Each structure stands twice: as C-alpha cells, then as structure tokens.
C-alpha positions in Angstrom: -40.9 42.8 -2.8 -40.7 44.0 -6.4 -43.1 41.3 -7.5 -45.6 42.3 -4.8 -45.4 45.9 -5.8 -46.0 44.9 -9.5 -48.9 42.7 -8.4 -50.5 45.5 -6.5 -50.0 48.0 -9.3 -51.6 45.5 -11.7 -54.6 45.1 -9.3 -54.9 48.8 -9.0 -54.9 49.3 -12.7 -57.5 46.5 -13.2 -59.6 48.1 -10.5 -59.4 51.5 -12.2 -60.5 50.0 -15.5 -63.5 48.3 -13.9 -64.4 51.5 -12.1 -64.3 53.5 -15.4 -66.6 50.9 -17.0 -69.1 51.0 -14.1 -69.1 54.8 -14.0 -69.5 55.1 -17.7 -72.5 52.9 -17.7 -74.0 54.9 -14.8 -73.5 58.1 -16.8 -75.3 56.4 -19.7 -78.3 55.2 -17.8 -78.9 58.2 -15.5 -80.4 60.4 -18.2 -82.4 57.5 -19.5 -83.9 56.9 -16.1 -84.8 60.6 -15.7 -86.4 60.8 -19.2 -88.3 57.5 -18.9 -89.6 58.7 -15.5 -90.7 62.1 -16.8 -92.3 60.4 -19.9 -94.2 58.0 -17.7 -95.4 60.7 -15.2 -96.4 63.2 -17.8 -97.9 60.8 -20.5 -101.4 61.3 -19.0 -101.1 65.1 -19.5 -100.0 64.5 -23.1 -102.8 62.1 -23.8 -105.4 64.6 -22.4 -103.8 67.4 -24.6 -104.1 65.1 -27.6 -107.9 64.5 -27.0 -108.9 68.0 -25.9 -110.6 70.5 -28.4 -109.2 73.7 -26.9 -105.5 72.9 -27.3 -104.1 76.5 -26.9 -105.8 77.0 -23.6 -104.8 73.6 -22.3 -101.2 74.1 -23.5 -101.0 77.5 -21.8 -102.2 75.9 -18.5 -99.9 72.9 -18.8 -97.0 74.4 -20.7 -94.2 73.2 -18.3 -95.5 69.6 -18.1 -95.9 69.4 -21.9 -92.4 70.8 -22.5 -90.8 68.3 -20.1 -92.8 65.5 -21.7 -91.8 66.5 -25.2 -88.2 66.9 -24.2 -88.1 63.5 -22.6 -89.8 61.9 -25.6 -87.4 63.5 -28.0 -84.3 62.3 -26.0 -85.7 58.8 -25.8 -86.5 58.7 -29.5 -83.0 59.9 -30.3 -81.4 57.2 -28.0 -83.6 54.3 -28.9 -84.8 55.1 -32.4 -87.1 52.3 -33.5 -85.9 49.9 -30.8 -88.1 49.0 -27.8 -87.4 51.2 -24.8 -85.8 49.7 -21.7 -88.0 49.2 -18.7 -87.7 52.0 -16.1 -87.7 49.4 -13.3 -84.9 47.4 -15.0 -82.8 50.5 -15.4 -83.3 51.5 -11.8 -82.4 48.0 -10.7 -79.3 48.1 -12.9 -78.4 51.5 -11.4 -78.7 50.0 -7.9 -76.4 47.1 -8.9 -73.9 49.4 -10.5 -73.9 51.8 -7.5 -73.2 48.9 -5.2 -70.4 47.7 -7.5 -69.0 51.2 -7.6 -68.9 51.4 -3.8 -67.2 47.9 -3.6 -64.6 49.0 -6.2 -63.8 52.2 -4.3 -63.4 50.3 -1.1 -61.1 47.8 -2.9 -59.2 50.6 -4.5 -58.5 52.2 -1.0 -57.4 48.8 0.3 -55.0 48.3 -2.6 -53.6 51.8 -2.3 -53.0 51.3 1.4 -51.2 47.9 0.8 -49.2 49.4 -2.1 -48.0 52.3 0.1 -47.0 49.9 2.9 -45.1 47.5 0.5 -43.4 50.4 -1.2 -42.4 51.8 2.2 -41.0 48.5 3.3 -39.2 48.0 -0.1 -37.7 51.5 0.2 -36.4 50.7 3.7 -35.0 47.4 2.6 -33.3 49.0 -0.4 -31.8 51.7 1.8 -30.5 49.1 4.3 -29.1 47.0 1.6 -27.6 50.0 -0.1 -25.9 51.1 3.1 -24.5 47.6 3.6 -23.2 47.6 0.1 -21.5 51.0 0.7 -20.0 49.7 3.9 -18.6 46.7 2.1 -17.2 48.9 -0.7 -15.5 51.1 1.8 -14.0 48.2 3.6 -12.6 46.8 0.3 -11.1 50.2 -0.7 -9.3 50.6 2.6 
C-alpha cells in the first residue's frame, strides 16, 4: 500500500511539472501570437502611412491602428531582436498542441488524485484495523 501511495504521489508530482512547463510555454507564446497577428493585419495601414504625403492627416484618421501596429512591432523587436520572427501559423499550431496536452494533463491529474484518495483511504482503513488488532493483542498479553 505504501509503495502504491508513493508511486501515485510521484506520478502526481511529475504531472504537475509537465503541466507547469506546458502552461509556461502557453504564457510565452500567447502575446507573440497576438502581436504577430496585429502586425500582420495592420502592416498595410503602416505601409500606406509610409508612402503618403500628408502624414499628419492620415495619422489622425488611423491613429488607433498605427498605435496598435507600432506597439506590436516594438514588442516583437524586443522579443526577437535580430532573429527571424516565428511564423504565426506555426505558433497557432503549437498553441493548439499545447492546449490539447494541457487538457490531457488535467484529466490525468484528476485520475491520479482520485486513485490517490482511494488508496490513501484503503491504507488508512487497513492501518486502523491492524492498529486495533495490535491493541487487542497487547491487552490480551497484559491480562
């Protein structure tokens, strides 16, 4: 019984570590996906702004889009530096795989928790029964 409890606790701990890694990577790629998507969507507005002669009027009309584009570009430059940017499609596919893995790990975690609770309950009952038998034996020897 004790070895089964230890085995389940080890499995639970390993599951928790895997879950932390998956969730950490998801937290890392979520803003990248958002910024790459904003950059891609708003690049035509930026390109037009770069070409146009009356920049102040254009900027006033498209201020929100330009601000979002500039913010996304700045965040991506800070993250990637001179390196090539990841593909938006690749990051979205990775997010899908990680989300599926996260769901699988949560289901496994619940299964392990349920098993651990059952085994600990059985172990506790066995320990109580054996403890009562030992007390009965000790009482019989004392009399």
